[in-house]
MDTraj code that builds the backbone (N, CA, C; nanometers):
import mdtraj as md
import numpy as np

residues = "MET SER ARG ILE ILE HIS THR TYR GLU ALA PRO ASP LEU SER ALA LEU ALA ARG THR ILE LYS ARG GLU LEU GLU ALA ARG SER GLU THR PRO GLY HIS VAL GLU ILE LEU ASN ILE LEU SER ARG ALA ALA GLY PHE ARG ASN TYR GLN HIS LEU LYS ALA SER ARG THR ALA GLU THR ARG LEU ALA THR ALA PRO GLU PRO GLN PRO GLU VAL ASP PHE ARG ARG VAL GLU THR ALA ALA ARG CYS PHE ASP VAL ALA ASP VAL LEU LEU ARG TRP PRO GLY LYS THR ASN LEU GLN ALA LEU CYS LEU TRP LYS LEU TRP SER PHE PHE PRO ALA GLU VAL GLU MET THR GLU ARG GLN VAL ASN ASP LEU LEU LYS ARG HIS HIS ALA PHE GLY ASP HIS ALA LEU VAL ARG ARG GLU MET VAL ASN MET ARG LEU LEU SER ARG THR ALA ASP CYS ARG SER TYR ARG ARG VAL GLU ARG ARG PRO PRO PRO ASP ALA LEU ALA LEU ILE ARG GLY SER GLY ALA PRO ALA THR VAL ALA ALA ALA ALA VAL ASP ARG SER VAL PRO SER SER VAL GLU GLY".split()
xyz = np.array([
    [2.2056, 2.6552, 3.5909],
    [2.2521, 2.5032, 3.5580],
    [2.1180, 2.5069, 3.4375],
    [2.0680, 2.4620, 3.3415],
    [2.0007, 2.3817, 3.3076],
    [1.9283, 2.2779, 3.3132],
    [1.8375, 2.2106, 3.3355],
    [1.8010, 2.0568, 3.3816],
    [1.7423, 2.0213, 3.2693],
    [1.7715, 1.8594, 3.2345],
    [1.7853, 1.7865, 3.0995],
    [1.6686, 1.6398, 3.1335],
    [1.5481, 1.7201, 3.0844],
    [1.4834, 1.5461, 3.1494],
    [1.5044, 1.4399, 3.0637],
    [1.5729, 1.3745, 3.1646],
    [1.5359, 1.1988, 3.0979],
    [1.4376, 1.1240, 3.0869],
    [1.3835, 1.0848, 3.0026],
    [1.2596, 0.9831, 3.0298],
    [1.3056, 0.8278, 3.0661],
    [1.2167, 0.7860, 3.1463],
    [1.1971, 0.6501, 3.2481],
    [1.1438, 0.5096, 3.2798],
    [1.1487, 0.4848, 3.1906],
    [1.0726, 0.3182, 3.1881],
    [1.1829, 0.2053, 3.2048],
    [1.0116, 0.1432, 3.3176],
    [1.0739, 0.0195, 3.3888],
    [1.0399, -0.0708, 3.3333],
    [1.0821, -0.2222, 3.2931],
    [0.9753, -0.2949, 3.1915],
    [0.9150, -0.4090, 3.2575],
    [0.9223, -0.3923, 3.4199],
    [0.8337, -0.4645, 3.4828],
    [0.8400, -0.3665, 3.6128],
    [0.7047, -0.3129, 3.6696],
    [0.7435, -0.2618, 3.8059],
    [0.7219, -0.3401, 3.8950],
    [0.6852, -0.4812, 3.8865],
    [0.7067, -0.5731, 3.9956],
    [0.8459, -0.5098, 4.0913],
    [0.9293, -0.6417, 3.9626],
    [1.0824, -0.6035, 3.9939],
    [1.1695, -0.4498, 4.0209],
    [1.1329, -0.3731, 3.9088],
    [1.1764, -0.2183, 3.9932],
    [1.1148, -0.2205, 4.1053],
    [1.0542, -0.2061, 4.1747],
    [0.9622, -0.2403, 4.3464],
    [1.1355, -0.3261, 4.4525],
    [1.0895, -0.4420, 4.4171],
    [1.1717, -0.5676, 4.4600],
    [1.3791, -0.4591, 4.4681],
    [1.3908, -0.4209, 4.3609],
    [1.4893, -0.4262, 4.3063],
    [1.5161, -0.2554, 4.4346],
    [1.4380, -0.2063, 4.4312],
    [1.4306, -0.0175, 4.5002],
    [1.4551, -0.1200, 4.6755],
    [1.3428, -0.2270, 4.6804],
    [1.2955, -0.2644, 4.7806],
    [1.4979, -0.2865, 4.8494],
    [1.5455, -0.3634, 4.8172],
    [1.6505, -0.4806, 4.7885],
    [1.7574, -0.3639, 4.8612],
    [1.7904, -0.2668, 4.7745],
    [1.9163, -0.1345, 4.7492],
    [1.8825, -0.0721, 4.9421],
    [1.7869, -0.0185, 4.9293],
    [1.6854, 0.0623, 5.0722],
    [1.7458, -0.0557, 5.0983],
    [1.7509, -0.1708, 5.1709],
    [1.7769, -0.2791, 5.2967],
    [1.8795, -0.2426, 5.3040],
    [2.0107, -0.2617, 5.2682],
    [2.1120, -0.2723, 5.2662],
    [2.1681, -0.1873, 5.2659],
    [2.0976, -0.0502, 5.3070],
    [2.2027, 0.0515, 5.3917],
    [2.2105, 0.1087, 5.4655],
    [2.2324, 0.1353, 5.5320],
    [2.2823, 0.2279, 5.7170],
    [2.2015, 0.3369, 5.7311],
    [2.1912, 0.3289, 5.6200],
    [2.1475, 0.5324, 5.5948],
    [2.0438, 0.5664, 5.4525],
    [2.0210, 0.6820, 5.5046],
    [1.9419, 0.7358, 5.3170],
    [2.0323, 0.7810, 5.2909],
    [2.0127, 0.7189, 5.1195],
    [2.0376, 0.7325, 5.0228],
    [2.0716, 0.8999, 4.9875],
    [2.1570, 0.9515, 4.8830],
    [2.1783, 1.0515, 4.9001],
    [2.0863, 1.0742, 4.7030],
    [2.0618, 1.1829, 4.6588],
    [1.9916, 1.2546, 4.4974],
    [2.1049, 1.1035, 4.3918],
    [2.2253, 1.1010, 4.3611],
    [2.2747, 1.0787, 4.3262],
    [2.2682, 0.9253, 4.3358],
    [2.2848, 0.8971, 4.5027],
    [2.2640, 0.7022, 4.4256],
    [2.1068, 0.7125, 4.5029],
    [1.9936, 0.7595, 4.4566],
    [1.8728, 0.7230, 4.4373],
    [1.8617, 0.7170, 4.2560],
    [1.9760, 0.7864, 4.1584],
    [1.9322, 0.7926, 4.0332],
    [1.9783, 0.6915, 4.0363],
    [2.1244, 0.5937, 4.0621],
    [2.1907, 0.4969, 4.0635],
    [2.0939, 0.3782, 4.0752],
    [2.0062, 0.4044, 4.2206],
    [1.8918, 0.2670, 4.2301],
    [1.8380, 0.2467, 4.0903],
    [1.7135, 0.3934, 4.1140],
    [1.6147, 0.3426, 4.0062],
    [1.7197, 0.3428, 3.8332],
    [1.8246, 0.3472, 3.7954],
    [1.8406, 0.2836, 3.6901],
    [1.8931, 0.2104, 3.6681],
    [1.9357, 0.0947, 3.7868],
    [1.9972, -0.0442, 3.8037],
    [1.8547, -0.1702, 3.8077],
    [1.7834, -0.0238, 3.8370],
    [1.6409, -0.1149, 3.8770],
    [1.6016, -0.1640, 3.7262],
    [1.5872, -0.0109, 3.6481],
    [1.5899, -0.0428, 3.5231],
    [1.6434, -0.1217, 3.3930],
    [1.7740, -0.1566, 3.4751],
    [1.7973, -0.2555, 3.3596],
    [2.0457, -0.1294, 3.3506],
    [1.9784, -0.1282, 3.3625],
    [2.0770, 0.0021, 3.3522],
    [2.1984, 0.0148, 3.4331],
    [2.3854, -0.0065, 3.3656],
    [2.4764, 0.0036, 3.5126],
    [2.4904, 0.1452, 3.6177],
    [2.4255, 0.1982, 3.6191],
    [2.3868, 0.3529, 3.6461],
    [2.3328, 0.5011, 3.5919],
    [2.3588, 0.5693, 3.6360],
    [2.2530, 0.6798, 3.5675],
    [2.3088, 0.6805, 3.4224],
    [2.4704, 0.7202, 3.4638],
    [2.5821, 0.7061, 3.4135],
    [2.4847, 0.7104, 3.2356],
    [2.4675, 0.5979, 3.2904],
    [2.5053, 0.4705, 3.1345],
    [2.3154, 0.4950, 3.0888],
    [2.2534, 0.5133, 3.1922],
    [2.0630, 0.5899, 3.1925],
    [2.0775, 0.6831, 3.0639],
    [2.1986, 0.8157, 3.1201],
    [2.1985, 0.8976, 3.0156],
    [2.1954, 0.8981, 2.8846],
    [2.3433, 0.7969, 2.8676],
    [2.4010, 0.8090, 2.7379],
    [2.3126, 0.6718, 2.6325],
    [2.2873, 0.5761, 2.6833],
    [2.1602, 0.4841, 2.6393],
    [2.0266, 0.5967, 2.5634],
    [1.9884, 0.7073, 2.5948],
    [1.8752, 0.7856, 2.5850],
    [1.9061, 0.9116, 2.4732],
    [2.0729, 0.9696, 2.5034],
    [2.1295, 1.0318, 2.4347],
    [2.1331, 0.9789, 2.2962],
    [2.2162, 0.8548, 2.3267],
    [2.2329, 0.7584, 2.1321],
    [2.1513, 0.7152, 2.1224],
    [1.9699, 0.6888, 2.1637],
    [1.8870, 0.6585, 2.1742],
    [1.8321, 0.7984, 2.0602],
    [1.8440, 0.8874, 2.1351],
    [1.7888, 0.9689, 2.0700],
    [1.8582, 1.0474, 1.9096],
    [1.9769, 1.0125, 1.9373],
    [2.0744, 1.0817, 1.8329],
    [1.9848, 0.9624, 1.7083],
    [2.0293, 0.8504, 1.7775],
    [1.9872, 0.7434, 1.6373],
    [1.8901, 0.7812, 1.5812],
    [1.7555, 0.8552, 1.6466],
    [1.6466, 0.8361, 1.6630],
    [1.6089, 0.9810, 1.5073],
    [1.6778, 1.0729, 1.5087],
    [1.6500, 1.1844, 1.4569],
    [1.7246, 1.1192, 1.2734],
    [1.6784, 1.2186, 1.1866],
    [1.6740, 1.1758, 1.0682],
    [1.8606, 1.2106, 1.0099],
    [1.9583, 1.1166, 0.9566],
    [2.0546, 1.2229, 0.9064],
    [2.0002, 1.3418, 0.8041],
    [2.1265, 1.3817, 0.7884],
    [2.1005, 1.5368, 0.7009],
    [2.0446, 1.4930, 0.5225],
    [2.0737, 1.5377, 0.5146],
    [2.0248, 1.4621, 0.3596],
    [2.1433, 1.5122, 0.2791],
    [2.2010, 1.4439, 0.2095],
    [2.3146, 1.4548, 0.0627],
    [2.2985, 1.5538, 0.0199],
    [2.3564, 1.7152, -0.0261],
    [2.3322, 1.7404, -0.1835],
    [2.3441, 1.6903, -0.2580],
    [2.2175, 1.7446, -0.3875],
    [2.2139, 1.7025, -0.5229],
    [2.3009, 1.6900, -0.5573],
    [2.3452, 1.6693, -0.6368],
    [2.4353, 1.6513, -0.7814],
    [2.3636, 1.6495, -0.8774],
    [2.4507, 1.7739, -0.9167],
    [2.4459, 1.8344, -1.0980],
    [2.4912, 1.8104, -1.1602],
    [2.3704, 1.6792, -1.1946],
    [2.4508, 1.6376, -1.3229],
    [2.4850, 1.6683, -1.4640],
    [2.4837, 1.8209, -1.5011],
    [2.4159, 1.8908, -1.5831],
    [2.6419, 1.9474, -1.5505],
    [2.6287, 1.9388, -1.4341],
    [2.8341, 1.9841, -1.4817],
    [2.9705, 1.8236, -1.4515],
    [2.8434, 1.7467, -1.4508],
    [2.8674, 1.6244, -1.4133],
    [2.8921, 1.5641, -1.5172],
    [2.7990, 1.6425, -1.6550],
    [2.8076, 1.5728, -1.7865],
    [2.9225, 1.6290, -1.8996],
    [2.8892, 1.8167, -1.8624],
    [2.9776, 1.8713, -1.8898],
    [3.1248, 1.8127, -1.8982],
    [3.1726, 1.8072, -1.7536],
    [3.3138, 1.7513, -1.7179],
    [3.3575, 1.5749, -1.7419],
    [3.2241, 1.5381, -1.7695],
    [3.2502, 1.3971, -1.8606],
    [3.3400, 1.4276, -2.0131],
    [3.2398, 1.5166, -2.0782],
    [3.3344, 1.5682, -2.2326],
    [3.4460, 1.5928, -2.2104],
    [3.5664, 1.5684, -2.1421],
    [3.6418, 1.6248, -2.1087],
    [3.7804, 1.5238, -2.1604],
    [3.6762, 1.4504, -2.1163],
    [3.7190, 1.2805, -2.0747],
    [3.7002, 1.1923, -2.2329],
    [3.7909, 1.0689, -2.2886],
    [3.7296, 1.0007, -2.3600],
    [3.6456, 0.8661, -2.3218],
    [3.6080, 0.8194, -2.4218],
    [3.5528, 0.6806, -2.3437],
    [3.6568, 0.5772, -2.2597],
    [3.8427, 0.5684, -2.3270],
    [3.8802, 0.5121, -2.1918],
    [3.9730, 0.5771, -2.1309],
    [3.8829, 0.7230, -2.0814],
    [3.8697, 0.7770, -1.9235],
    [4.0894, 0.8542, -1.9333],
    [4.1092, 0.9499, -2.0498],
    [4.1232, 0.9694, -2.1098],
    [4.1241, 1.1176, -2.0931],
    [4.1883, 1.2745, -1.9696],
    [4.1860, 1.3743, -2.0135],
    [4.2143, 1.4654, -2.1172],
    [4.1136, 1.4532, -2.1953],
    [4.1748, 1.5669, -2.3611],
    [4.2214, 1.6796, -2.3820],
    [4.1468, 1.7486, -2.2681],
    [4.1256, 1.8865, -2.2787],
    [4.1290, 1.9391, -2.1163],
    [4.2168, 2.0528, -2.0958],
    [4.2184, 2.1157, -1.9695],
    [4.0891, 2.2426, -1.9520],
    [3.9194, 2.1741, -1.8539],
    [3.8299, 2.2728, -1.8647],
    [3.9286, 2.4363, -1.8029],
    [3.7889, 2.5025, -1.9519],
    [3.8437, 2.6588, -1.8804],
    [3.7925, 2.6797, -1.6843],
    [3.7104, 2.6350, -1.6577],
    [3.6276, 2.7008, -1.5769],
    [3.6604, 2.5697, -1.4481],
    [3.6838, 2.6641, -1.3617],
    [3.7923, 2.6017, -1.1910],
    [3.6825, 2.5405, -1.1432],
    [3.5693, 2.5354, -1.1405],
    [3.4999, 2.4151, -1.0836],
    [3.4479, 2.2837, -1.1926],
    [3.4904, 2.2827, -1.2609],
    [3.5090, 2.1833, -1.4234],
    [3.6488, 2.0498, -1.3733],
    [3.7671, 2.2225, -1.3555],
    [3.8706, 2.1324, -1.3188],
    [3.9280, 2.1055, -1.2270],
    [3.8058, 2.1007, -1.1459],
    [3.8360, 2.0561, -0.9944],
    [3.7552, 1.9566, -1.0422],
    [3.6660, 1.8875, -1.0761],
    [3.5771, 1.7980, -1.1068],
    [3.6964, 1.6455, -1.1493],
    [3.7599, 1.6870, -1.2500],
    [3.8147, 1.6414, -1.4032],
    [3.9032, 1.6138, -1.3129],
    [4.0038, 1.6762, -1.2038],
    [4.1354, 1.6236, -1.0877],
    [4.1127, 1.5256, -0.9873],
    [3.9263, 1.5383, -0.9571],
    [3.8638, 1.4096, -0.8138],
    [3.8607, 1.2847, -0.9198],
    [3.8338, 1.3037, -1.0885],
    [3.8470, 1.1588, -1.2179],
    [3.9579, 1.1176, -1.2076],
    [4.1093, 1.2004, -1.2114],
    [4.2255, 1.1944, -1.1928],
    [4.2733, 1.0923, -1.0263],
    [4.2197, 1.2318, -0.9915],
    [4.2440, 1.1377, -0.8601],
    [4.2517, 1.0323, -0.8494],
    [4.1085, 0.9647, -0.8474],
    [4.0317, 0.8320, -0.8388],
    [4.1792, 0.7003, -0.9303],
    [4.2317, 0.6976, -1.0315],
    [4.3058, 0.6543, -1.0779],
    [4.4569, 0.5792, -1.0063],
    [4.4909, 0.6697, -0.9156],
    [4.5360, 0.6700, -0.7512],
    [4.5904, 0.5728, -0.6921],
    [4.6620, 0.5079, -0.6981],
    [4.6481, 0.3423, -0.5644],
    [4.6261, 0.4434, -0.4509],
    [4.5648, 0.4218, -0.3673],
    [4.4981, 0.4220, -0.1981],
    [4.6650, 0.3518, -0.0925],
    [4.6528, 0.4679, -0.0443],
    [4.7858, 0.4766, 0.0161],
    [4.8761, 0.4167, 0.0112],
    [4.9399, 0.4984, -0.1038],
    [5.0767, 0.3801, -0.1559],
    [5.1868, 0.5191, -0.2227],
    [5.2996, 0.5441, -0.1156],
    [5.3710, 0.6550, -0.1978],
    [5.4253, 0.5992, -0.3250],
    [5.4519, 0.7090, -0.4296],
    [5.4992, 0.7587, -0.5051],
    [5.5863, 0.8263, -0.5402],
    [5.7484, 0.7540, -0.6058],
    [5.7744, 0.8776, -0.6987],
    [5.7630, 0.9952, -0.7828],
    [5.8394, 1.1254, -0.8085],
    [5.7233, 1.1355, -0.9008],
    [5.7606, 1.1608, -1.0274],
    [5.7936, 1.0894, -1.0766],
    [5.8181, 1.0091, -1.1881],
    [5.7134, 0.9393, -1.1528],
    [5.6605, 0.8023, -1.1272],
    [5.5786, 0.7780, -1.1240],
    [5.4368, 0.8680, -1.0942],
    [5.4157, 0.8871, -1.0239],
    [5.3209, 1.0118, -1.0546],
    [5.3197, 1.0621, -1.1921],
    [5.4134, 1.0943, -1.2691],
    [5.3524, 1.1656, -1.3973],
    [5.4237, 1.0744, -1.5906],
    [5.4167, 0.9725, -1.4520],
    [5.3559, 0.8489, -1.4990],
    [5.2611, 0.7683, -1.5296],
    [5.1853, 0.7830, -1.4705],
    [5.0140, 0.8287, -1.4156],
    [4.9488, 0.8923, -1.4964],
    [5.0205, 0.9869, -1.4406],
    [4.9334, 1.1261, -1.5111],
    [4.9244, 1.1632, -1.6951],
    [5.0491, 1.0744, -1.7188],
    [5.0695, 1.0879, -1.8853],
    [4.9708, 1.0040, -1.9592],
    [4.9327, 0.8882, -1.9317],
    [4.8480, 0.7817, -1.9543],
    [4.7495, 0.8423, -1.9030],
    [4.7116, 0.9189, -1.8041],
    [4.5353, 0.9691, -1.8133],
    [4.5596, 1.1469, -1.8823],
    [4.6402, 1.2042, -1.9242],
    [4.5511, 1.2564, -2.0163],
    [4.6026, 1.2808, -2.1139],
    [4.5670, 1.3974, -2.2551],
    [4.6412, 1.4129, -2.3910],
    [4.6740, 1.5437, -2.4054],
    [4.6302, 1.5855, -2.3463],
    [4.6947, 1.7366, -2.3348],
    [4.8235, 1.8339, -2.3521],
    [4.8998, 1.7149, -2.3045],
    [5.0578, 1.7302, -2.3055],
    [5.1022, 1.8198, -2.1589],
    [5.0378, 1.7904, -2.0452],
    [5.1048, 1.9403, -1.9493],
    [5.0410, 1.8450, -1.8474],
    [5.1126, 1.7262, -1.7997],
    [5.1186, 1.6654, -1.6567],
    [5.1211, 1.7336, -1.5259],
    [5.2568, 1.8169, -1.5704],
    [5.3126, 1.8585, -1.3975],
    [5.2015, 2.0267, -1.4009],
    [5.1083, 2.0551, -1.4560],
    [4.9907, 2.1780, -1.4296],
    [4.9196, 2.0756, -1.3978],
    [4.8841, 1.9937, -1.4187],
    [4.8237, 1.8496, -1.3484],
    [4.8195, 1.8089, -1.2197],
    [4.9083, 1.7836, -1.1975],
    [5.0093, 1.6957, -1.1034],
    [5.0052, 1.8368, -0.9817],
    [5.0404, 1.9799, -1.0232],
    [5.0419, 2.0497, -0.9906],
    [4.9356, 2.0957, -0.8562],
    [4.8250, 2.1234, -0.9658],
    [4.7099, 2.1526, -0.9294],
    [4.6517, 2.0483, -0.7775],
    [4.7046, 1.8861, -0.8383],
    [4.6144, 1.7637, -0.7575],
    [4.6768, 1.8397, -0.6215],
    [4.7910, 1.8447, -0.5924],
    [4.8608, 1.9355, -0.4659],
    [4.8127, 2.0525, -0.3898],
    [4.7415, 2.1544, -0.5020],
    [4.7309, 2.2712, -0.4243],
    [4.5379, 2.2378, -0.4279],
    [4.4594, 2.1294, -0.4830],
    [4.3729, 2.1475, -0.4208],
    [4.3447, 1.9952, -0.3062],
    [4.4562, 1.9554, -0.1906],
    [4.5127, 1.8513, -0.1042],
    [4.4591, 1.7070, -0.1746],
    [4.4141, 1.6846, -0.3184],
    [4.3989, 1.5905, -0.3308],
    [4.5410, 1.4692, -0.3275],
    [4.6193, 1.5036, -0.3810],
    [4.7879, 1.4535, -0.3692],
    [4.8484, 1.5819, -0.2676],
    [4.9592, 1.4792, -0.2010],
    [5.0642, 1.5534, -0.0914],
    [5.1593, 1.4965, -0.0775],
    [5.2378, 1.5964, -0.1006],
    [5.3994, 1.5821, -0.1427],
    [5.4823, 1.6214, -0.0066],
    [5.6102, 1.5657, -0.0197],
    [5.6668, 1.6182, 0.0618],
    [5.7752, 1.7033, 0.0017],
    [5.8695, 1.7828, 0.1108],
    [5.9169, 1.9183, 0.0477],
    [6.0248, 1.9450, -0.0315],
    [6.0848, 1.8279, -0.0259],
    [6.1481, 1.7807, -0.1420],
    [6.1462, 1.7600, -0.2919],
    [5.9659, 1.7393, -0.3482],
    [5.9436, 1.6998, -0.4128],
    [5.9441, 1.5338, -0.4399],
    [5.9718, 1.4748, -0.3979],
    [6.0153, 1.3167, -0.4445],
    [5.9310, 1.2010, -0.3625],
    [5.8431, 1.2275, -0.2942],
    [5.7478, 1.1224, -0.2484],
    [5.5901, 1.1546, -0.3280],
    [5.5006, 1.1246, -0.3415],
    [5.3695, 1.1681, -0.3198],
    [5.2796, 1.0217, -0.2646],
    [5.1947, 1.1591, -0.3035],
    [5.0005, 0.9848, -0.1871],
    [4.9065, 1.0341, -0.2136],
    [4.8500, 1.0087, -0.2844],
    [4.6862, 1.0290, -0.2466],
    [4.6386, 1.0768, -0.1302],
    [4.6176, 1.1663, -0.1543],
    [4.5468, 1.2116, 0.0355],
    [4.3691, 1.1340, 0.0010],
    [4.3683, 1.0643, 0.1467],
    [4.2102, 0.9829, 0.1250],
    [4.1176, 1.0542, 0.1711],
    [4.0249, 1.0860, 0.1209],
    [3.8883, 1.1538, 0.1340],
    [3.8285, 1.1073, 0.0238],
    [3.6891, 1.1880, 0.0828],
    [3.5927, 1.1036, 0.0546],
    [3.5037, 1.2286, -0.0367],
    [3.4864, 1.2379, -0.2088],
    [3.4911, 1.3118, -0.2562],
    [3.3137, 1.3183, -0.3161],
    [3.3168, 1.4420, -0.3360],
    [3.1745, 1.5523, -0.3344],
    [3.0655, 1.4658, -0.4158],
    [2.9276, 1.4824, -0.3899],
    [2.9027, 1.4112, -0.5013],
    [2.8661, 1.4120, -0.6222],
    [2.9203, 1.5302, -0.7261],
    [2.9275, 1.5125, -0.7959],
    [3.0758, 1.4862, -0.9177],
    [3.1311, 1.4518, -0.7854],
    [3.3330, 1.4698, -0.8567],
    [3.2596, 1.3084, -0.8060],
    [3.1364, 1.2517, -0.7278],
    [3.1425, 1.0875, -0.7174],
    [3.0991, 1.0499, -0.8500],
    [2.9994, 1.0677, -0.9245],
    [2.8400, 1.0511, -1.0767],
    [2.9998, 1.0951, -1.1422],
    [3.1118, 1.1517, -1.1203],
    [3.1760, 1.1465, -1.2908],
    [3.2506, 1.0437, -1.2475],
    [3.3509, 1.0389, -1.1391],
    [3.4715, 0.8981, -1.0885],
    [3.3521, 0.7339, -1.1250],
    [3.1676, 0.7336, -1.0892],
    [3.1203, 0.6094, -1.1268],
    [3.0825, 0.6119, -1.2364],
    [3.0770, 0.7786, -1.3432],
    [3.0424, 0.6988, -1.5248],
    [2.9252, 0.7584, -1.4863],
    [2.8454, 0.8752, -1.3992],
    [2.6909, 0.8684, -1.4765],
    [2.6465, 0.9747, -1.5761],
    [2.8044, 1.0757, -1.5678],
    [2.8379, 1.1289, -1.6624],
    [2.9270, 1.0479, -1.8144],
    [2.9534, 0.9590, -1.8380],
    [2.9840, 0.9076, -1.9311],
    [3.0132, 0.9553, -2.0357],
    [3.1210, 1.0367, -2.1360],
    [3.0925, 1.0380, -2.2628],
    [2.9537, 0.9484, -2.3659],
    [3.0100, 0.7841, -2.3187],
    [2.9083, 0.7200, -2.3733],
    [2.7912, 0.7922, -2.3347],
    [2.7499, 0.7520, -2.2015],
    [2.5928, 0.7851, -2.1673],
    [2.5206, 0.8848, -2.2396],
    [2.6545, 0.9797, -2.2407],
    [2.5995, 1.1703, -2.2740],
    [2.5807, 1.1138, -2.4847],
    [2.6388, 1.0726, -2.5220],
    [2.6037, 1.0784, -2.6955],
    [2.4729, 0.9648, -2.6663],
    [2.5066, 0.8807, -2.6443],
    [2.3206, 0.8139, -2.6335],
    [2.1994, 0.9153, -2.5966],
    [2.2584, 0.9602, -2.4743],
    [2.1430, 1.0991, -2.4869],
    [2.1047, 1.2081, -2.6254],
    [2.2337, 1.2241, -2.6486],
    [2.2155, 1.2951, -2.7863],
    [2.1475, 1.2077, -2.8593],
    [2.1803, 1.1406, -2.8875],
    [2.0895, 1.0271, -3.0134],
    [1.9008, 1.0351, -2.9695],
    [1.9539, 1.0256, -2.8526],
    [1.8080, 1.0029, -2.8167],
    [1.6769, 1.1098, -2.8443],
    [1.7410, 1.2198, -2.8141],
    [1.7016, 1.3608, -2.8307],
    [1.6725, 1.4040, -2.9903],
    [1.7890, 1.3461, -3.0322],
    [1.8094, 1.3883, -3.1590],
    [1.6977, 1.2739, -3.2503],
    [1.6314, 1.1333, -3.2736],
    [1.5036, 1.0771, -3.2984],
    [1.3770, 1.1393, -3.2951],
    [1.3170, 1.1787, -3.4054],
    [1.1311, 1.2273, -3.4459],
    [1.1148, 1.1709, -3.3562],
    [1.0306, 1.1990, -3.2920],
    [0.9189, 1.0856, -3.2310],
    [0.8180, 1.0713, -3.2733],
    [0.8053, 1.0573, -3.4733],
    [0.7258, 0.9970, -3.5225],
    [0.8415, 0.8731, -3.5676],
    [0.9604, 0.8666, -3.6116],
    [1.0764, 0.7365, -3.5839],
    [1.0667, 0.5991, -3.4334],
    [1.0159, 0.7057, -3.3235],
    [1.0230, 0.6121, -3.2550],
    [0.9674, 0.4876, -3.2599],
    [0.8012, 0.5454, -3.2589],
    [0.6792, 0.4926, -3.3156],
    [0.6444, 0.2785, -3.2588],
])
top = md.Topology()
chain = top.add_chain()
for i, resn in enumerate(residues, 1):
    res = top.add_residue(resn, chain, resSeq=i)
    for name in ("N", "CA", "C"):
        top.add_atom(name, md.element.get_by_symbol(name[0]), res)
traj = md.Trajectory(xyz[None], top)
């Protein structure tokens, strides 16, 4: 069994000595290993040795830096945003699967959270947010991607609550909205002599 070394520090050495002396005098026989660990832990202000270990483990865990978030592929977000108009209506079904997934996340964001919906309500919502005439395809793909859950008889649907990936969040928040894309295109097309 490997040993885990825990650091020990007491804020006041005098208080530590008094606490240890008081604990040892209160006992009729010599304390065992675990009892000594508990005495030292209490002297340092913890309930017992387990409390000291848990506190040190949490301190170490909080001191480590969180894992970096994956980068957003803004080019991909921009491409997916071109599939929507300014009113967030999906104009066309993208040919690439990864763009389809991004578009489905955007549509997912229009569904109310934790609300059970009938198939008709889902269809009406999808019809309002797409313009290419195949709401059944979109609904089916959302279920396949586990963005929507449905009962076995397909009567009841519900949005599945989960955190969208970074690219999808950027699309949902509008960082790649068509208006932004159009403005960027205009900026690139203006000759530098005109900007002056």
